[in-house]
DRENTORKOL-3810 file (N, C-alpha, C; in nm, 4 decimals):
REM DRENTORKOL-3810
@n.u->3.9196; n.v->16.7912; n.w->9.1978; ca.u->4.0102; ca.v->16.6958; ca.w->9.1380; c.u->4.1184; c.v->16.6538; c.w->9.2382
@n.u->4.1616; n.v->16.7478; n.w->9.3204; ca.u->4.2624; ca.v->16.7178; ca.w->9.4219; c.u->4.2115; c.v->16.6120; c.w->9.5196
@n.u->4.0860; n.v->16.6265; n.w->9.5617; ca.u->4.0268; ca.v->16.5298; ca.w->9.6541; c.u->4.0162; c.v->16.3920; c.w->9.5891
@n.u->3.9764; n.v->16.3875; n.w->9.4641; ca.u->3.9633; ca.v->16.2603; ca.w->9.3935; c.u->4.0977; c.v->16.1889; c.w->9.3846
@n.u->4.2017; n.v->16.2608; n.w->9.3469; ca.u->4.3336; ca.v->16.1992; ca.w->9.3377; c.u->4.3844; c.v->16.1532; c.w->9.4739
@n.u->4.3549; n.v->16.2293; n.w->9.5775; ca.u->4.3928; ca.v->16.1892; ca.w->9.7127; c.u->4.3216; c.v->16.0610; c.w->9.7523
@n.u->4.1925; n.v->16.0518; n.w->9.7227; ca.u->4.1162; ca.v->15.9312; ca.w->9.7558; c.u->4.1676; c.v->15.8097; c.w->9.6801
@n.u->4.1973; n.v->15.8265; n.w->9.5534; ca.u->4.2500; ca.v->15.7146; ca.w->9.4746; c.u->4.3844; c.v->15.6695; c.w->9.5322
@n.u->4.4693; n.v->15.7658; n.w->9.5687; ca.u->4.5970; ca.v->15.7315; ca.w->9.6300; c.u->4.5799; c.v->15.6553; c.w->9.7600
@n.u->4.4873; n.v->15.6995; n.w->9.8441; ca.u->4.4628; ca.v->15.6302; ca.w->9.9711; c.u->4.4090; c.v->15.4895; c.w->9.9489
@n.u->4.3220; n.v->15.4739; n.w->9.8522; ca.u->4.2686; ca.v->15.3410; ca.w->9.8215; c.u->4.3810; c.v->15.2482; c.w->9.7776
@n.u->4.4696; n.v->15.2974; n.w->9.6913; ca.u->4.5818; ca.v->15.2148; ca.w->9.6465; c.u->4.6734; c.v->15.1767; c.w->9.7625
@n.u->4.6988; n.v->15.2694; n.w->9.8530; ca.u->4.7826; ca.v->15.2396; ca.w->9.9700; c.u->4.7177; c.v->15.1321; c.w->10.0559
@n.u->4.5894; n.v->15.1486; n.w->10.0857; ca.u->4.5189; ca.v->15.0525; ca.w->10.1718; c.u->4.5105; c.v->14.9162; c.w->10.1056
@n.u->4.4866; n.v->14.9131; n.w->9.9739; ca.u->4.4780; ca.v->14.7852; ca.w->9.9031; c.u->4.6132; c.v->14.7145; c.w->9.8971
@n.u->4.7223; n.v->14.7894; n.w->9.8885; ca.u->4.8543; ca.v->14.7289; ca.w->9.8712; c.u->4.9182; c.v->14.6833; c.w->10.0020
@n.u->4.8773; n.v->14.7395; n.w->10.1139; ca.u->4.9414; ca.v->14.7072; ca.w->10.2415; c.u->4.9449; c.v->14.5576; c.w->10.2729
@n.u->4.8342; n.v->14.4856; n.w->10.2639; ca.u->4.8406; ca.v->14.3419; ca.w->10.2976; c.u->4.9335; c.v->14.2630; c.w->10.2064
@n.u->4.9381; n.v->14.2994; n.w->10.0774; ca.u->5.0255; ca.v->14.2272; ca.w->9.9840; c.u->5.1722; c.v->14.2528; c.w->10.0156
@n.u->5.2053; n.v->14.3753; n.w->10.0565; ca.u->5.3440; ca.v->14.4089; ca.w->10.0888; c.u->5.3843; c.v->14.3544; c.w->10.2257
@n.u->5.2932; n.v->14.3569; n.w->10.3213; ca.u->5.3256; ca.v->14.3177; ca.w->10.4586; c.u->5.3299; c.v->14.1661; c.w->10.4779
@n.u->5.2359; n.v->14.0954; n.w->10.4172; ca.u->5.2307; ca.v->13.9500; ca.w->10.4388; c.u->5.1779; c.v->13.8795; c.w->10.3132
@n.u->5.2622; n.v->13.8672; n.w->10.2114; ca.u->5.2168; ca.v->13.8074; ca.w->10.0853; c.u->5.1739; c.v->13.6611; c.w->10.0961
@n.u->5.2393; n.v->13.5849; n.w->10.1845; ca.u->5.2016; ca.v->13.4430; ca.w->10.1984; c.u->5.0602; c.v->13.4296; c.w->10.2532
@n.u->5.0272; n.v->13.5105; n.w->10.3522; ca.u->4.8924; ca.v->13.5068; ca.w->10.4086; c.u->4.7895; c.v->13.5502; c.w->10.3049
@n.u->4.8244; n.v->13.6472; n.w->10.2230; ca.u->4.7315; ca.v->13.6922; ca.w->10.1188; c.u->4.7065; c.v->13.5816; c.w->10.0173
@n.u->4.8095; n.v->13.5045; n.w->9.9838; ca.u->4.7910; ca.v->13.3933; ca.w->9.8906; c.u->4.6952; c.v->13.2890; c.w->9.9482
@n.u->4.7128; n.v->13.2579; n.w->10.0771; ca.u->4.6214; ca.v->13.1618; ca.w->10.1417; c.u->4.4788; c.v->13.2162; c.w->10.1409
@n.u->4.4652; n.v->13.3443; n.w->10.1737; ca.u->4.3326; ca.v->13.4064; ca.w->10.1805; c.u->4.2656; c.v->13.4069; c.w->10.0427
@n.u->4.3425; n.v->13.4362; n.w->9.9382; ca.u->4.2859; ca.v->13.4383; ca.w->9.8031; c.u->4.2426; c.v->13.2984; c.w->9.7588
@n.u->4.3164; n.v->13.1953; n.w->9.8019; ca.u->4.2729; ca.v->13.0573; ca.w->9.7718; c.u->4.1409; c.v->13.0266; c.w->9.8418
@n.u->4.1242; n.v->13.0750; n.w->9.9645; ca.u->3.9997; ca.v->13.0516; ca.w->10.0376; c.u->3.8820; c.v->13.1236; c.w->9.9713
@n.u->3.9058; n.v->13.2407; n.w->9.9166; ca.u->3.7988; ca.v->13.3168; ca.w->9.8510; c.u->3.7433; c.v->13.2406; c.w->9.7314
@n.u->3.8282; n.v->13.1638; n.w->9.6634; ca.u->3.7822; ca.v->13.0873; ca.w->9.5479; c.u->3.6746; c.v->12.9855; c.w->9.5852
@n.u->3.6706; n.v->12.9458; n.w->9.7102; ca.u->3.5733; ca.v->12.8469; ca.w->9.7548; c.u->3.4387; c.v->12.9080; c.w->9.7921
@n.u->3.4309; n.v->13.0397; n.w->9.8025; ca.u->3.3066; ca.v->13.1066; ca.w->9.8405; c.u->3.2139; c.v->13.1120; c.w->9.7196
@n.u->3.0868; n.v->13.0882; n.w->9.7441; ca.u->2.9870; ca.v->13.0909; ca.w->9.6373; c.u->2.9759; c.v->13.2318; c.w->9.5783
@n.u->2.9593; n.v->13.2435; n.w->9.4467; ca.u->2.9455; ca.v->13.3753; ca.w->9.3835; c.u->2.8291; c.v->13.4571; c.w->9.4397
@n.u->2.7195; n.v->13.3919; n.w->9.4724; ca.u->2.6040; ca.v->13.4647; ca.w->9.5268; c.u->2.6386; c.v->13.5284; c.w->9.6614
@n.u->2.7154; n.v->13.4584; n.w->9.7426; ca.u->2.7574; ca.v->13.5125; ca.w->9.8713; c.u->2.8508; c.v->13.6311; c.w->9.8513
@n.u->2.9447; n.v->13.6181; n.w->9.7590; ca.u->3.0362; ca.v->13.7285; ca.w->9.7304; c.u->2.9606; c.v->13.8510; c.w->9.6783
@n.u->2.8617; n.v->13.8278; n.w->9.5931; ca.u->2.7822; ca.v->13.9381; ca.w->9.5400; c.u->2.7064; c.v->14.0082; c.w->9.6524
@n.u->2.6487; n.v->13.9306; n.w->9.7426; ca.u->2.5740; ca.v->13.9870; ca.w->9.8553; c.u->2.6647; c.v->14.0726; c.w->9.9441
@n.u->2.7822; n.v->14.0194; n.w->9.9765; ca.u->2.8776; ca.v->14.0937; ca.w->10.0592; c.u->2.9234; c.v->14.2196; c.w->9.9862
@n.u->2.9487; n.v->14.2091; n.w->9.8566; ca.u->2.9895; ca.v->14.3246; ca.w->9.7784; c.u->2.8830; c.v->14.4322; c.w->9.7748
@n.u->2.7584; n.v->14.3938; n.w->9.7581; ca.u->2.6487; ca.v->14.4915; ca.w->9.7550; c.u->2.6299; c.v->14.5578; c.w->9.8910
@n.u->2.6460; n.v->14.4816; n.w->9.9974; ca.u->2.6359; ca.v->14.5396; ca.w->10.1317; c.u->2.7475; c.v->14.6409; c.w->10.1533
@n.u->2.8704; n.v->14.6050; n.w->10.1147; ca.u->2.9834; ca.v->14.6974; ca.w->10.1297; c.u->2.9637; c.v->14.8218; c.w->10.0436
@n.u->2.9128; n.v->14.8031; n.w->9.9238; ca.u->2.8853; ca.v->14.9161; ca.w->9.8349; c.u->2.7824; c.v->15.0098; c.w->9.8958
@n.u->2.6746; n.v->14.9541; n.w->9.9463; ca.u->2.5708; ca.v->15.0354; ca.w->10.0105; c.u->2.6234; c.v->15.1078; c.w->10.1325
@n.u->2.7023; n.v->15.0409; n.w->10.2127; ca.u->2.7600; ca.v->15.1041; ca.w->10.3317; c.u->2.8552; c.v->15.2169; c.w->10.2928
@n.u->2.9321; n.v->15.1957; n.w->10.1874; ca.u->3.0222; ca.v->15.2994; ca.w->10.1383; c.u->2.9466; c.v->15.4224; c.w->10.0911
@n.u->2.8401; n.v->15.4007; n.w->10.0156; ca.u->2.7565; ca.v->15.5135; ca.w->9.9719; c.u->2.6954; c.v->15.5852; c.w->10.0912
@n.u->2.6521; n.v->15.5091; n.w->10.1895; ca.u->2.5923; ca.v->15.5681; ca.w->10.3096; c.u->2.6936; c.v->15.6552; c.w->10.3833
@n.u->2.8170; n.v->15.6063; n.w->10.3989; ca.u->2.9205; ca.v->15.6852; ca.w->10.4645; c.u->2.9516; c.v->15.8130; c.w->10.3865
@n.u->2.9581; n.v->15.8020; n.w->10.2546; ca.u->2.9811; ca.v->15.9216; ca.w->10.1722; c.u->2.8675; c.v->16.0208; c.w->10.1890
@n.u->2.7446; n.v->15.9712; n.w->10.1935; ca.u->2.6296; ca.v->16.0592; ca.w->10.2133; c.u->2.6386; c.v->16.1303; c.w->10.3483
@n.u->2.6680; n.v->16.0550; n.w->10.4532; ca.u->2.6798; ca.v->16.1149; ca.w->10.5860; c.u->2.7885; c.v->16.2217; c.w->10.5904
@n.u->2.9011; n.v->16.1924; n.w->10.5270; ca.u->3.0133; ca.v->16.2860; ca.w->10.5307; c.u->2.9846; c.v->16.4126; c.w->10.4505
@n.u->2.9115; n.v->16.4002; n.w->10.3408; ca.u->2.8918; ca.v->16.5144; ca.w->10.2516; c.u->2.7632; c.v->16.5922; c.w->10.2777
@n.u->2.6587; n.v->16.5269; n.w->10.3225; ca.u->2.5262; ca.v->16.5911; ca.w->10.3279; c.u->2.4732; c.v->16.6190; c.w->10.4676
@n.u->2.5454; n.v->16.5763; n.w->10.5674; ca.u->2.4965; ca.v->16.6019; ca.w->10.7042; c.u->2.6003; c.v->16.6806; c.w->10.7810
@n.u->2.5610; n.v->16.7321; n.w->10.8920; ca.u->2.6511; ca.v->16.8069; ca.w->10.9799; c.u->2.7105; c.v->16.7147; c.w->11.0881
@n.u->2.6952; n.v->16.5865; n.w->11.0714; ca.u->2.7370; ca.v->16.4887; ca.w->11.1709; c.u->2.8871; c.v->16.4959; c.w->11.2004
@n.u->2.9687; n.v->16.5197; n.w->11.0992; ca.u->3.1141; ca.v->16.5194; ca.w->11.1161; c.u->3.1733; c.v->16.6598; c.w->11.1170
@n.u->3.0926; n.v->16.7600; n.w->11.1275; ca.u->3.1430; ca.v->16.8983; ca.w->11.1253; c.u->3.1685; c.v->16.9494; c.w->11.2660
END
């Protein structure tokens, strides 16, 4: 449970940094995202999801990082 709460905290910190550091740039970027096709966003999201699962697998199930 400690690890889970730490990970959630880190995710919140990483997600909030751009909004706190440069809110005007984030607003411009969010307007640009609205122009991207949903299929493209879904593809990028699935790739990121798969890569995230792969990294978790490597970290937990292999001796690569030990």
